[in-house]
MDAnalysis code that builds the backbone (N, CA, C; Angstrom):
import MDAnalysis as mda
import numpy as np

u = mda.Universe.empty(642, n_residues=214, atom_resindex=np.repeat(np.arange(214), 3), trajectory=True)
u.add_TopologyAttr("name", ["N", "CA", "C"] * 214)
u.add_TopologyAttr("resid", np.arange(1, 215))
u.add_TopologyAttr("resname", ["MET", "ASN", "GLY", "ASP", "ASP", "VAL", "LEU", "ALA", "LEU", "LEU", "ALA", "ASP", "VAL", "GLY", "ALA", "LEU", "ILE", "THR", "GLY", "ASP", "HIS", "LEU", "VAL", "TYR", "THR", "SER", "GLY", "ARG", "HIS", "GLY", "SER", "SER", "TYR", "VAL", "ASN", "LYS", "ASP", "ALA", "LEU", "TYR", "PRO", "HIS", "THR", "ALA", "ALA", "THR", "ALA", "ALA", "VAL", "CYS", "GLU", "ARG", "LEU", "ALA", "ARG", "HIS", "PHE", "THR", "GLY", "ALA", "GLY", "VAL", "GLU", "VAL", "VAL", "ALA", "GLY", "PRO", "THR", "ILE", "GLY", "GLY", "VAL", "ILE", "LEU", "ALA", "GLN", "TRP", "THR", "ALA", "TYR", "HIS", "LEU", "SER", "ALA", "MET", "ASP", "GLY", "ARG", "GLU", "VAL", "LEU", "ALA", "VAL", "TYR", "ALA", "GLU", "GLU", "GLU", "ALA", "ALA", "ALA", "ASP", "GLY", "LYS", "ARG", "ARG", "ALA", "LEU", "ARG", "ARG", "GLY", "TYR", "ASP", "THR", "LEU", "ALA", "GLN", "GLY", "ARG", "ARG", "VAL", "LEU", "VAL", "VAL", "GLU", "ASP", "VAL", "LEU", "THR", "THR", "GLY", "GLY", "SER", "ALA", "ARG", "GLN", "VAL", "VAL", "GLU", "ALA", "VAL", "ARG", "ARG", "ALA", "GLY", "GLY", "GLU", "VAL", "ILE", "GLY", "VAL", "GLY", "ALA", "LEU", "CYS", "ASN", "ARG", "GLY", "GLY", "VAL", "THR", "ALA", "ALA", "THR", "LEU", "SER", "ALA", "PRO", "GLU", "LEU", "TYR", "ALA", "LEU", "VAL", "GLU", "VAL", "PRO", "LEU", "GLU", "SER", "TYR", "ALA", "PRO", "GLU", "ASP", "CYS", "PRO", "LEU", "CYS", "ALA", "ALA", "GLY", "VAL", "PRO", "ILE", "ASN", "THR", "ARG", "VAL", "GLY", "LYS", "GLY", "ALA", "ALA", "TYR", "LEU", "GLY", "ALA", "ARG", "PRO", "GLY", "GLN", "SER"])
u.atoms.positions = np.array([
    [-73.901, -87.042, -161.997],
    [-73.040, -86.176, -162.806],
    [-73.000, -84.788, -162.177],
    [-71.788, -84.349, -161.747],
    [-71.648, -83.020, -161.172],
    [-71.010, -82.086, -162.192],
    [-70.711, -80.847, -161.755],
    [-70.155, -79.872, -162.677],
    [-68.841, -80.315, -163.290],
    [-67.988, -80.935, -162.471],
    [-66.702, -81.415, -162.983],
    [-66.909, -82.512, -164.024],
    [-67.905, -83.371, -163.785],
    [-68.208, -84.429, -164.754],
    [-68.655, -83.831, -166.087],
    [-69.443, -82.777, -166.023],
    [-69.916, -82.136, -167.248],
    [-68.745, -81.526, -168.007],
    [-67.843, -80.842, -167.292],
    [-66.665, -80.260, -167.943],
    [-65.793, -81.339, -168.564],
    [-65.636, -82.465, -167.856],
    [-64.837, -83.565, -168.394],
    [-65.482, -84.128, -169.645],
    [-66.809, -84.240, -169.631],
    [-67.527, -84.741, -170.800],
    [-67.337, -83.803, -171.982],
    [-67.449, -82.486, -171.739],
    [-67.264, -81.513, -172.810],
    [-65.851, -81.591, -173.378],
    [-64.870, -81.763, -172.506],
    [-63.484, -81.883, -172.967],
    [-63.294, -83.156, -173.783],
    [-63.918, -84.241, -173.359],
    [-63.773, -85.522, -174.056],
    [-64.265, -85.458, -175.493],
    [-65.333, -84.688, -175.739],
    [-65.896, -84.616, -177.097],
    [-65.362, -83.409, -177.867],
    [-64.373, -82.712, -177.283],
    [-63.776, -81.575, -177.975],
    [-64.605, -80.321, -177.937],
    [-65.494, -80.208, -176.966],
    [-66.379, -79.054, -176.889],
    [-65.850, -77.958, -175.972],
    [-64.738, -78.196, -175.303],
    [-64.151, -77.196, -174.414],
    [-62.807, -76.777, -174.997],
    [-62.726, -75.534, -175.439],
    [-61.526, -75.013, -176.098],
    [-60.892, -73.960, -175.196],
    [-59.584, -74.069, -174.970],
    [-58.866, -73.080, -174.165],
    [-57.587, -72.672, -174.896],
    [-57.021, -71.542, -174.504],
    [-55.764, -71.086, -175.080],
    [-55.842, -70.712, -176.544],
    [-56.962, -70.136, -176.968],
    [-57.161, -69.779, -178.366],
    [-57.622, -68.320, -178.435],
    [-57.995, -67.865, -179.616],
    [-58.513, -66.504, -179.802],
    [-59.853, -66.636, -180.499],
    [-60.915, -66.469, -179.732],
    [-62.269, -66.706, -180.221],
    [-63.070, -65.414, -180.265],
    [-64.044, -65.384, -181.175],
    [-65.031, -64.310, -181.207],
    [-66.373, -64.926, -180.839],
    [-66.996, -64.409, -179.787],
    [-68.247, -64.959, -179.298],
    [-69.438, -64.369, -180.048],
    [-70.591, -64.981, -179.857],
    [-71.810, -64.498, -180.506],
    [-72.096, -63.048, -180.150],
    [-71.743, -62.647, -178.952],
    [-71.957, -61.267, -178.498],
    [-71.057, -60.273, -179.221],
    [-70.017, -60.778, -179.929],
    [-69.057, -59.912, -180.594],
    [-67.797, -59.677, -179.771],
    [-67.820, -60.085, -178.503],
    [-66.648, -59.936, -177.659],
    [-65.644, -61.053, -177.948],
    [-64.382, -60.821, -177.556],
    [-63.307, -61.770, -177.817],
    [-62.852, -62.421, -176.513],
    [-62.268, -63.611, -176.622],
    [-61.717, -64.283, -175.454],
    [-60.850, -65.444, -175.873],
    [-60.270, -66.117, -174.883],
    [-59.327, -67.203, -175.167],
    [-59.938, -68.584, -174.979],
    [-61.151, -68.653, -174.447],
    [-61.781, -69.947, -174.174],
    [-63.171, -69.986, -174.791],
    [-63.630, -71.191, -175.060],
    [-64.902, -71.322, -175.781],
    [-65.531, -72.667, -175.460],
    [-66.825, -72.669, -175.236],
    [-67.574, -73.908, -175.115],
    [-68.266, -74.131, -176.455],
    [-67.723, -75.066, -177.232],
    [-68.223, -75.322, -178.583],
    [-69.315, -76.384, -178.525],
    [-70.544, -75.914, -178.288],
    [-71.647, -76.858, -178.141],
    [-71.872, -77.668, -179.405],
    [-71.456, -77.136, -180.575],
    [-71.644, -77.870, -181.819],
    [-70.799, -79.139, -181.861],
    [-69.749, -79.187, -181.047],
    [-68.950, -80.406, -180.955],
    [-69.603, -81.437, -180.039],
    [-70.538, -80.992, -179.204],
    [-71.252, -81.909, -178.315],
    [-72.375, -82.636, -179.032],
    [-73.159, -81.908, -179.826],
    [-74.402, -82.440, -180.362],
    [-74.264, -83.687, -181.240],
    [-73.177, -83.897, -181.996],
    [-73.076, -85.147, -182.757],
    [-72.992, -86.390, -181.871],
    [-72.630, -86.208, -180.596],
    [-72.491, -87.328, -179.661],
    [-73.795, -87.471, -178.876],
    [-74.664, -88.340, -179.356],
    [-76.017, -88.404, -178.808],
    [-76.040, -88.883, -177.356],
    [-75.160, -89.819, -177.001],
    [-75.155, -90.306, -175.615],
    [-74.730, -89.193, -174.660],
    [-73.724, -88.430, -175.051],
    [-73.253, -87.335, -174.204],
    [-74.320, -86.238, -174.100],
    [-74.963, -85.922, -175.221],
    [-76.026, -84.910, -175.209],
    [-77.188, -85.368, -174.340],
    [-77.548, -86.639, -174.473],
    [-78.632, -87.179, -173.657],
    [-78.288, -87.112, -172.178],
    [-77.024, -87.345, -171.844],
    [-76.606, -87.359, -170.434],
    [-76.730, -85.979, -169.805],
    [-76.296, -84.934, -170.513],
    [-76.383, -83.599, -169.916],
    [-77.836, -83.134, -169.836],
    [-78.645, -83.525, -170.812],
    [-80.063, -83.138, -170.776],
    [-80.827, -83.896, -169.694],
    [-80.392, -85.113, -169.410],
    [-81.018, -85.866, -168.314],
    [-80.792, -85.143, -166.995],
    [-79.591, -84.575, -166.831],
    [-79.334, -83.859, -165.590],
    [-80.169, -82.588, -165.510],
    [-80.321, -81.877, -166.639],
    [-81.209, -80.714, -166.646],
    [-82.623, -81.122, -166.262],
    [-83.097, -82.202, -166.874],
    [-84.454, -82.674, -166.609],
    [-84.617, -83.060, -165.143],
    [-83.605, -83.700, -164.580],
    [-83.708, -84.154, -163.194],
    [-83.900, -82.986, -162.230],
    [-83.258, -81.863, -162.547],
    [-83.410, -80.694, -161.670],
    [-84.847, -80.180, -161.683],
    [-85.500, -80.254, -162.844],
    [-86.840, -79.666, -162.978],
    [-87.973, -80.685, -162.884],
    [-87.639, -81.960, -162.641],
    [-88.708, -82.943, -162.505],
    [-89.562, -82.613, -161.288],
    [-90.852, -82.796, -161.416],
    [-91.760, -82.466, -160.328],
    [-92.212, -81.022, -160.330],
    [-91.686, -80.207, -161.262],
    [-92.064, -78.788, -161.326],
    [-93.273, -78.563, -162.219],
    [-93.837, -79.643, -162.737],
    [-95.024, -79.512, -163.570],
    [-94.756, -78.983, -164.961],
    [-93.534, -79.210, -165.478],
    [-93.203, -78.735, -166.822],
    [-94.064, -79.475, -167.848],
    [-94.691, -78.719, -168.722],
    [-95.521, -79.293, -169.781],
    [-94.913, -79.120, -171.174],
    [-94.063, -78.097, -171.300],
    [-93.411, -77.808, -172.585],
    [-91.979, -77.359, -172.301],
    [-91.048, -77.807, -173.143],
    [-89.671, -77.315, -173.091],
    [-89.415, -76.541, -174.378],
    [-88.890, -75.325, -174.251],
    [-88.652, -74.460, -175.410],
    [-87.208, -74.011, -175.442],
    [-86.617, -74.043, -176.643],
    [-85.248, -73.575, -176.811],
    [-85.134, -72.700, -178.037],
    [-84.061, -71.927, -178.134],
    [-83.844, -71.091, -179.317],
    [-83.197, -71.894, -180.438],
    [-83.519, -71.558, -181.673],
    [-82.797, -72.155, -182.780],
    [-81.353, -71.630, -182.739],
    [-80.309, -72.478, -182.981],
    [-80.459, -73.803, -183.558],
    [-80.216, -74.866, -182.479],
    [-79.149, -74.687, -181.704],
    [-78.771, -75.715, -180.742],
    [-79.811, -76.000, -179.686],
    [-80.591, -74.978, -179.324],
    [-81.617, -75.174, -178.312],
    [-82.698, -76.144, -178.723],
    [-82.819, -76.391, -180.038],
    [-83.799, -77.373, -180.519],
    [-83.432, -78.763, -179.998],
    [-82.148, -79.091, -180.090],
    [-81.677, -80.401, -179.638],
    [-81.835, -80.536, -178.130],
    [-81.445, -79.504, -177.401],
    [-81.583, -79.542, -175.943],
    [-83.041, -79.692, -175.523],
    [-83.926, -78.983, -176.206],
    [-85.348, -79.059, -175.868],
    [-85.882, -80.468, -176.085],
    [-85.496, -81.085, -177.188],
    [-85.956, -82.439, -177.490],
    [-85.526, -83.435, -176.414],
    [-84.223, -83.446, -176.107],
    [-83.722, -84.429, -175.146],
    [-84.233, -84.157, -173.731],
    [-84.298, -82.886, -173.360],
    [-84.778, -82.570, -172.009],
    [-86.242, -82.949, -171.854],
    [-87.056, -82.667, -172.864],
    [-88.470, -83.054, -172.824],
    [-88.614, -84.572, -172.793],
    [-87.756, -85.269, -173.525],
    [-87.787, -86.735, -173.533],
    [-87.562, -87.284, -172.123],
    [-86.536, -86.769, -171.450],
    [-86.228, -87.262, -170.106],
    [-87.296, -86.842, -169.096],
    [-87.808, -85.611, -169.219],
    [-88.872, -85.189, -168.306],
    [-90.122, -86.034, -168.489],
    [-90.417, -86.419, -169.712],
    [-91.583, -87.282, -169.961],
    [-91.434, -88.597, -169.212],
    [-90.223, -89.171, -169.266],
    [-89.981, -90.436, -168.576],
    [-90.019, -90.269, -167.063],
    [-89.438, -89.195, -166.576],
    [-89.366, -88.983, -165.124],
    [-90.726, -88.639, -164.521],
    [-91.516, -87.816, -165.237],
    [-92.795, -87.364, -164.699],
    [-93.966, -88.254, -165.099],
    [-93.715, -89.227, -165.981],
    [-94.756, -90.179, -166.344],
    [-95.859, -89.632, -167.207],
    [-95.547, -88.585, -167.998],
    [-96.538, -88.018, -168.931],
    [-95.771, -87.300, -170.027],
    [-96.444, -87.072, -171.141],
    [-95.753, -86.439, -172.264],
    [-95.443, -84.972, -171.986],
    [-94.192, -84.608, -172.197],
    [-93.753, -83.216, -172.149],
    [-93.349, -82.837, -173.571],
    [-93.902, -81.754, -174.072],
    [-93.676, -81.352, -175.453],
    [-92.374, -80.569, -175.601],
    [-91.811, -80.570, -176.811],
    [-90.609, -79.803, -177.113],
    [-90.888, -78.886, -178.294],
    [-90.587, -77.596, -178.136],
    [-90.794, -76.618, -179.208],
    [-89.559, -75.729, -179.298],
    [-89.534, -74.888, -180.322],
    [-88.408, -73.964, -180.446],
    [-88.879, -72.605, -180.937],
    [-88.072, -71.598, -180.614],
    [-88.374, -70.219, -180.993],
    [-87.375, -69.766, -182.049],
    [-87.896, -69.172, -183.112],
    [-87.075, -68.736, -184.233],
    [-86.909, -67.226, -184.234],
    [-85.820, -66.775, -184.857],
    [-85.611, -65.340, -184.993],
    [-86.594, -64.754, -185.997],
    [-87.021, -63.540, -185.712],
    [-87.859, -62.807, -186.651],
    [-87.566, -61.323, -186.519],
    [-87.883, -60.585, -187.562],
    [-87.639, -59.143, -187.536],
    [-88.660, -58.460, -186.633],
    [-88.211, -57.447, -185.942],
    [-89.100, -56.647, -185.088],
    [-88.771, -55.178, -185.288],
    [-89.670, -54.305, -184.890],
    [-89.482, -52.870, -185.081],
    [-88.210, -52.377, -184.392],
    [-87.870, -52.986, -183.260],
    [-86.688, -52.561, -182.504],
    [-85.520, -53.520, -182.695],
    [-85.537, -54.291, -183.772],
    [-84.466, -55.244, -184.042],
    [-85.006, -56.660, -184.120],
    [-84.137, -57.632, -183.902],
    [-84.552, -59.023, -183.966],
    [-85.129, -59.486, -182.636],
    [-86.058, -60.413, -182.714],
    [-86.584, -61.072, -181.534],
    [-86.858, -62.521, -181.913],
    [-87.320, -63.311, -180.970],
    [-87.670, -64.696, -181.262],
    [-89.167, -64.903, -181.046],
    [-89.702, -65.849, -181.814],
    [-91.135, -66.103, -181.725],
    [-91.402, -67.593, -181.865],
    [-92.455, -68.050, -181.211],
    [-92.940, -69.413, -181.387],
    [-93.872, -69.418, -182.588],
    [-93.483, -70.120, -183.628],
    [-94.267, -70.187, -184.861],
    [-94.663, -71.641, -185.106],
    [-95.176, -71.935, -186.303],
    [-95.513, -73.299, -186.719],
    [-96.555, -73.957, -185.805],
    [-97.347, -73.130, -185.122],
    [-98.334, -73.654, -184.190],
    [-97.808, -73.884, -182.792],
    [-96.506, -73.606, -182.582],
    [-95.924, -73.835, -181.261],
    [-96.445, -72.836, -180.228],
    [-96.888, -71.655, -180.695],
    [-97.468, -70.699, -179.756],
    [-98.718, -71.275, -179.105],
    [-99.502, -72.007, -179.888],
    [-100.715, -72.636, -179.350],
    [-100.357, -73.725, -178.345],
    [-99.273, -74.456, -178.620],
    [-98.855, -75.517, -177.699],
    [-98.367, -74.956, -176.371],
    [-97.797, -73.750, -176.399],
    [-97.293, -73.138, -175.164],
    [-98.378, -72.412, -174.376],
    [-99.432, -72.014, -175.051],
    [-100.469, -71.203, -174.406],
    [-101.089, -71.934, -173.214],
    [-101.083, -71.266, -172.062],
    [-101.700, -71.826, -170.869],
    [-100.919, -72.960, -170.232],
    [-99.694, -73.208, -170.698],
    [-98.904, -74.320, -170.155],
    [-97.652, -73.810, -169.431],
    [-97.129, -74.685, -168.556],
    [-95.910, -74.388, -167.817],
    [-94.717, -74.771, -168.698],
    [-93.850, -73.777, -168.938],
    [-92.790, -73.942, -169.929],
    [-91.414, -73.779, -169.291],
    [-90.538, -74.716, -169.592],
    [-89.128, -74.627, -169.222],
    [-88.361, -74.170, -170.454],
    [-87.576, -73.108, -170.317],
    [-86.722, -72.625, -171.405],
    [-85.327, -73.209, -171.217],
    [-84.737, -73.722, -172.297],
    [-83.387, -74.279, -172.221],
    [-82.476, -73.577, -173.219],
    [-81.202, -73.502, -172.865],
    [-80.192, -72.888, -173.711],
    [-78.876, -73.627, -173.479],
    [-77.996, -73.624, -174.477],
    [-76.731, -74.323, -174.293],
    [-75.735, -73.459, -173.521],
    [-75.256, -72.381, -174.117],
    [-74.253, -71.544, -173.459],
    [-74.805, -70.135, -173.259],
    [-74.777, -69.675, -172.032],
    [-75.206, -68.314, -171.710],
    [-73.984, -67.410, -171.638],
    [-73.944, -66.395, -172.498],
    [-72.873, -65.402, -172.441],
    [-73.456, -64.078, -171.958],
    [-74.377, -63.527, -172.734],
    [-75.122, -62.347, -172.277],
    [-76.542, -62.720, -171.866],
    [-76.986, -63.912, -172.299],
    [-78.350, -64.347, -171.996],
    [-79.383, -63.838, -172.966],
    [-78.938, -63.163, -174.035],
    [-79.875, -62.542, -174.955],
    [-80.839, -63.505, -175.622],
    [-80.323, -64.627, -176.134],
    [-81.191, -65.584, -176.832],
    [-82.202, -66.212, -175.886],
    [-81.736, -66.601, -174.690],
    [-82.647, -67.217, -173.726],
    [-83.735, -66.239, -173.296],
    [-83.367, -64.991, -173.087],
    [-84.367, -63.991, -172.691],
    [-85.402, -63.808, -173.795],
    [-84.962, -63.851, -175.052],
    [-85.903, -63.724, -176.158],
    [-86.890, -64.880, -176.188],
    [-86.422, -66.079, -175.818],
    [-87.342, -67.222, -175.763],
    [-88.325, -67.040, -174.613],
    [-87.836, -66.573, -173.469],
    [-88.714, -66.280, -172.334],
    [-89.814, -65.316, -172.764],
    [-89.420, -64.268, -173.464],
    [-90.400, -63.271, -173.916],
    [-91.377, -63.862, -174.926],
    [-90.874, -64.724, -175.823],
    [-91.735, -65.354, -176.826],
    [-92.773, -66.252, -176.168],
    [-92.346, -66.992, -175.151],
    [-93.278, -67.872, -174.437],
    [-94.378, -67.049, -173.772],
    [-93.988, -65.960, -173.158],
    [-94.990, -65.125, -172.468],
    [-95.943, -64.460, -173.460],
    [-95.426, -64.043, -174.607],
    [-96.323, -63.469, -175.614],
    [-97.339, -64.499, -176.092],
    [-96.940, -65.761, -176.077],
    [-97.839, -66.830, -176.515],
    [-98.808, -67.251, -175.415],
    [-98.658, -66.687, -174.230],
    [-99.558, -67.026, -173.135],
    [-99.097, -68.183, -172.287],
    [-97.796, -68.537, -172.404],
    [-97.256, -69.602, -171.570],
    [-96.679, -69.061, -170.275],
    [-96.534, -69.947, -169.300],
    [-95.957, -69.576, -168.003],
    [-94.538, -70.124, -167.928],
    [-93.545, -69.249, -167.881],
    [-92.146, -69.661, -167.776],
    [-91.854, -70.034, -166.329],
    [-91.441, -71.290, -166.113],
    [-91.144, -71.727, -164.749],
    [-89.655, -71.649, -164.424],
    [-88.817, -71.480, -165.453],
    [-87.388, -71.369, -165.224],
    [-86.613, -71.528, -166.517],
    [-85.303, -71.335, -166.397],
    [-84.379, -71.523, -167.516],
    [-83.309, -72.518, -167.085],
    [-83.065, -73.507, -167.924],
    [-82.004, -74.470, -167.688],
    [-80.945, -74.316, -168.763],
    [-79.664, -74.315, -168.374],
    [-78.590, -74.103, -169.331],
    [-77.482, -75.120, -169.142],
    [-76.823, -75.414, -170.234],
    [-75.654, -76.290, -170.169],
    [-74.504, -75.596, -169.455],
    [-74.223, -74.359, -169.845],
    [-73.077, -73.637, -169.285],
    [-73.400, -72.157, -169.159],
    [-73.129, -71.593, -167.993],
    [-73.262, -70.154, -167.772],
    [-71.857, -69.575, -167.721],
    [-71.442, -68.940, -168.805],
    [-70.081, -68.419, -168.862],
    [-70.038, -66.901, -168.752],
    [-71.213, -66.271, -168.597],
    [-71.236, -64.821, -168.554],
    [-71.746, -64.251, -167.250],
    [-71.872, -65.087, -166.213],
    [-72.401, -64.580, -164.953],
    [-73.839, -64.146, -165.057],
    [-74.582, -64.760, -165.974],
    [-75.994, -64.420, -166.180],
    [-76.801, -64.861, -164.964],
    [-77.807, -64.097, -164.612],
    [-78.668, -64.415, -163.477],
    [-80.110, -64.583, -163.943],
    [-80.932, -65.122, -163.065],
    [-82.355, -65.260, -163.382],
    [-82.970, -63.900, -163.668],
    [-82.530, -62.868, -162.924],
    [-83.055, -61.516, -163.144],
    [-82.690, -61.023, -164.539],
    [-81.482, -61.364, -165.007],
    [-81.063, -60.983, -166.359],
    [-82.041, -61.515, -167.395],
    [-82.530, -62.723, -167.160],
    [-83.405, -63.405, -168.107],
    [-84.872, -63.129, -167.850],
    [-85.179, -62.381, -166.796],
    [-86.564, -62.128, -166.392],
    [-87.292, -63.450, -166.173],
    [-86.590, -64.390, -165.504],
    [-87.135, -65.726, -165.241],
    [-87.149, -65.980, -163.734],
    [-88.052, -66.829, -163.263],
    [-88.120, -67.094, -161.827],
    [-86.948, -67.922, -161.302],
    [-86.274, -68.667, -162.193],
    [-85.154, -69.505, -161.766],
    [-84.204, -69.707, -162.931],
    [-82.903, -69.774, -162.612],
    [-81.890, -70.164, -163.588],
    [-81.062, -71.287, -162.991],
    [-80.972, -72.388, -163.722],
    [-80.143, -73.510, -163.290],
    [-79.183, -73.856, -164.420],
    [-77.887, -73.768, -164.150],
    [-76.863, -74.115, -165.136],
    [-76.062, -75.300, -164.629],
    [-75.763, -76.240, -165.523],
    [-74.990, -77.420, -165.136],
    [-73.593, -77.038, -164.692],
    [-72.992, -76.070, -165.381],
    [-71.661, -75.598, -164.992],
    [-71.625, -74.081, -165.069],
    [-70.877, -73.488, -164.151],
    [-70.625, -72.052, -164.146],
    [-69.158, -71.875, -164.509],
    [-68.902, -71.352, -165.697],
    [-67.526, -71.182, -166.167],
    [-67.317, -69.724, -166.542],
    [-66.954, -68.886, -165.571],
    [-66.720, -67.477, -165.900],
    [-65.457, -67.340, -166.747],
    [-65.620, -67.010, -168.004],
    [-64.499, -66.859, -168.927],
    [-64.320, -65.387, -169.266],
    [-63.063, -64.958, -169.322],
    [-62.796, -63.555, -169.633],
    [-63.246, -63.231, -171.052],
    [-63.682, -62.003, -171.245],
    [-64.036, -61.559, -172.588],
    [-63.719, -60.081, -172.703],
    [-63.459, -59.651, -173.928],
    [-63.035, -58.280, -174.158],
    [-63.782, -57.695, -175.355],
    [-64.044, -56.400, -175.298],
    [-64.519, -55.704, -176.486],
    [-63.403, -55.762, -177.526],
    [-63.736, -55.856, -178.812],
    [-62.694, -55.991, -179.844],
    [-61.602, -54.933, -179.740],
    [-61.986, -53.696, -179.445],
    [-60.993, -52.624, -179.385],
    [-60.081, -52.721, -178.168],
    [-60.477, -53.530, -177.167],
    [-59.669, -53.683, -175.950],
    [-59.038, -55.069, -175.842],
    [-59.145, -55.887, -176.899],
    [-58.721, -57.281, -176.820],
    [-57.193, -57.406, -176.812],
    [-56.603, -57.950, -175.745],
    [-55.146, -58.116, -175.717],
    [-54.654, -59.161, -176.708],
    [-55.523, -60.107, -177.081],
    [-55.139, -61.111, -178.066],
    [-54.976, -60.472, -179.442],
    [-55.877, -59.540, -179.771],
    [-55.748, -58.785, -181.017],
    [-54.464, -57.957, -180.990],
    [-54.220, -57.299, -179.855],
    [-53.039, -56.441, -179.741],
    [-51.756, -57.240, -179.891],
    [-51.798, -58.499, -179.440],
    [-50.613, -59.354, -179.535],
    [-50.507, -60.056, -180.881],
    [-51.495, -59.841, -181.754],
    [-51.446, -60.461, -183.079],
    [-51.772, -61.939, -183.100],
    [-52.467, -62.423, -182.069],
    [-52.852, -63.847, -182.037],
    [-53.947, -64.081, -183.080],
    [-53.762, -65.025, -184.002],
    [-54.762, -65.250, -185.055],
    [-56.125, -65.614, -184.475],
    [-57.173, -65.132, -185.112],
    [-58.530, -65.437, -184.685],
    [-58.947, -66.798, -185.228],
    [-59.540, -67.608, -184.379],
    [-60.054, -68.914, -184.786],
    [-61.277, -68.699, -185.678],
    [-61.198, -69.179, -186.913],
    [-62.313, -69.018, -187.855],
    [-63.137, -70.287, -188.012],
    [-62.795, -71.330, -187.271],
    [-63.512, -72.609, -187.396],
    [-64.707, -72.685, -186.458],
    [-64.594, -72.070, -185.300],
    [-65.697, -72.078, -184.336],
    [-65.984, -70.653, -183.908],
    [-67.153, -70.434, -183.355],
    [-67.531, -69.095, -182.951],
    [-67.833, -68.215, -184.153],
    [-67.682, -66.915, -183.958],
    [-68.019, -65.944, -185.000],
    [-66.774, -65.294, -185.608],
    [-65.635, -65.976, -185.524],
    [-64.390, -65.414, -186.030],
    [-64.405, -65.134, -187.514],
    [-64.931, -66.071, -188.297],
    [-64.952, -65.891, -189.751],
    [-65.813, -64.694, -190.135],
    [-66.986, -64.560, -189.499],
    [-67.871, -63.436, -189.800],
    [-67.234, -62.120, -189.369],
    [-66.549, -62.133, -188.237],
    [-65.894, -60.920, -187.744],
    [-64.826, -60.452, -188.718],
    [-63.988, -61.369, -189.174],
    [-62.936, -61.000, -190.115],
    [-63.518, -60.598, -191.467],
    [-64.585, -61.276, -191.888],
    [-65.201, -60.970, -193.166],
    [-65.821, -59.587, -193.219],
    [-66.181, -59.053, -192.042],
    [-66.801, -57.729, -191.987],
    [-65.785, -56.595, -191.909],
    [-64.503, -56.969, -191.816],
    [-63.456, -55.954, -191.703],
    [-62.757, -55.786, -193.047],
    [-62.666, -54.585, -193.570],
    [-62.008, -54.363, -194.862],
    [-60.585, -54.889, -194.853],
    [-60.250, -55.629, -195.910],
    [-58.891, -56.142, -196.052],
    [-58.616, -57.375, -195.240],
    [-59.656, -57.931, -194.559],
    [-59.479, -59.131, -193.752],
    [-60.188, -60.292, -194.412],
    [-59.725, -61.485, -194.142],
    [-60.376, -62.692, -194.652],
    [-60.159, -63.832, -193.700],
])
């Protein structure tokens, strides 16, 4: 499975949206969107992309796979499953949750997962990288727990994120899809009056936060 195969798979399950007006998690706007939530109900397709992630990192001594809530939980499970089969030993899957911090929100390994990561080699996984913020928070959470981050694996890198951005030794993405994005005040789609998609992305929340919008 190469990058084109992954894009075709995403299109087949309705996870690749183009020619629309979307609001991304970062708050920026654009016309294209990788809707990972449309992928996850299809277990065979999800397993296939995670197998490819696992194949890249097999032999790297991964002991734990960690992802951010919510979608990263699914990726962590399937990737750890495939790595366990490929490496011939159990690889654990954990997730990092959001929590309040003095300087804003961060992610943390809770529920005993910090103990599971401590002293172990950890692969961080994420579905779509736009700014890389969520993945970096997981990297930081793993290190606070005493784990060793060996790399980050992603389904799609759409923001030109680099390993340095994530403070990780390696970044491997199945597909690199640089999609245009705009600050809300500079969005040409807004200027043209193109309706915002409220079914996927953060469009509904964006409109709900604006007076007189729904």
